[in-house]
N, C-alpha and C positions, 0 to 999 in steps of 0.2 A: 211520287210513287204511292200507290194505294197500299194500305196495310195488308200484310200477307202472313199466313200461318207459318210458324217455325216448323220445318219438316221434322217428322219424328226421327229420321235417320241421324239428325245432328245432335240429339240429346237423349240419353237413356231413360230419363225420368218419365214415369207414367202415373196415372191416377192422381190422387191428391198431393203427391210429391212433386208433380210437374207444375211449376209456378210461371215460367216464361211461356208466352203463347204466340205473340205476333211480332214481326219485324216492322218497325214504323218508318224507317228511312232506308234508302239504298245503302248497303254496307260499304264502308270505306276500308282501306287496307288495315287500319288499326282501330277503327271505331265502329260500334254498333249501338243503335237505339232500338229498344224493343219494349213491349208492354206485357204485363202479366197481372196475376192476381193470386191471392191465397184463397183456395176454395173453402166453402163452409165445412166440408168434411175433413179438413186438415187436422192432424193429431194435435196441433197447437191451438186450435180454435176453442175458445170458451166464451159463451155468451155473445157470439157474433164478432169477436175480436181476437187478434193474435198479437203477441208481443212484437214490437217493432223490430227487434233483432232478427226476426224471421226473414225480413227483406234482404238480409245478407245472402241468404240462399238464392233469392231471385237474382241478385247481382252476380253470384257465382255461376248460376245457370246461363245468364246472358254472356258471361265471359267464355263459357264453354262453347256456346253457339258461335261467338265471334271467332274463336280459335279454329273451330271446325270449318267455318266459311273461308277464313283466310288460308287454310291449308288445302282447300279444295276437297274436303272430306265429305262430299255429298252422299257417298255410298254407305258410310257407317260411322256411328259415334265411337270415339276412342275413349277408353276409361280415363278419367281425370280426377284429380283430387285438389281440394282447397287446402293449401298447406300453410297459409299465413294470412293474417288480417292485421293491418297497421293503421294507425291514425283514424280509427273508426269513430264517427260522430253521429249519434242518433238525435234527431230533433223531435221525436215523439216517443211516448211510452208504448203505444199500441196502434194498430191499424185495423180498420174494419175488414172482415172477410168480403170477398168479391169486389173490393174497391180496386179500381184501375190504378196500376202502378207503372211508372215509366222508368226503365233502367237505361243509363248511358254508361257504356264501358269503353275505356280508351286504353289500349295496350301501350304501356310505356317502356317495356323492355322484354327481351326474350333471349335466353341462352339455352339452346337445345330444347328439352321438354319443359323447362321452367319458364314461366311468364309472369309479368307483373302488370296489374291493371289499376288505373284510377277509376273509381265507380261512383255514380250518384244514383239514387232512387228518389223520384218525386211522386207525389200524390196527384190525383186527378185535377186539382186546382193549381198545380205547378209548385206546391210547397215542397221543400226539400225534407225528406225523411231520413236519408242516409247519405253520408259521404265517407269513403274509405279507400284504402289501397289493399288490393287482394293479390296474393301470390298463388299460382296454380302449378301443378305438375301433370302432364299428360303422358300416359303410358303407351306401350306398344300395342 
């Protein structure tokens, strides 16, 4: 599958707050692989770098896209919230702005509006930057 843009309707983030950009693989029912970057005009950017913890937001945005695709919500993004982070492990202190980042999210559980995801974010060379478990809540 060729890389394709994440439709704006699937995620409410815009401007420098929008980190996830493209879908890299055909989405599976519980898995999504996508790419993104932290833009240089991010509020977190200093000297061309951002703290690595910012990639948690990329992973959360990827989880939101996965959930929207799985629900067939191509018409509109539903408000969602990151409500928990467990077992987070960062392998870097910071990352370069505009560096290509690849997020893989795997939904491991769901009960109504609550979902749990195992996530990883890797750098352009395949090096792991983040591994964590995220919990989300999607509103009406």
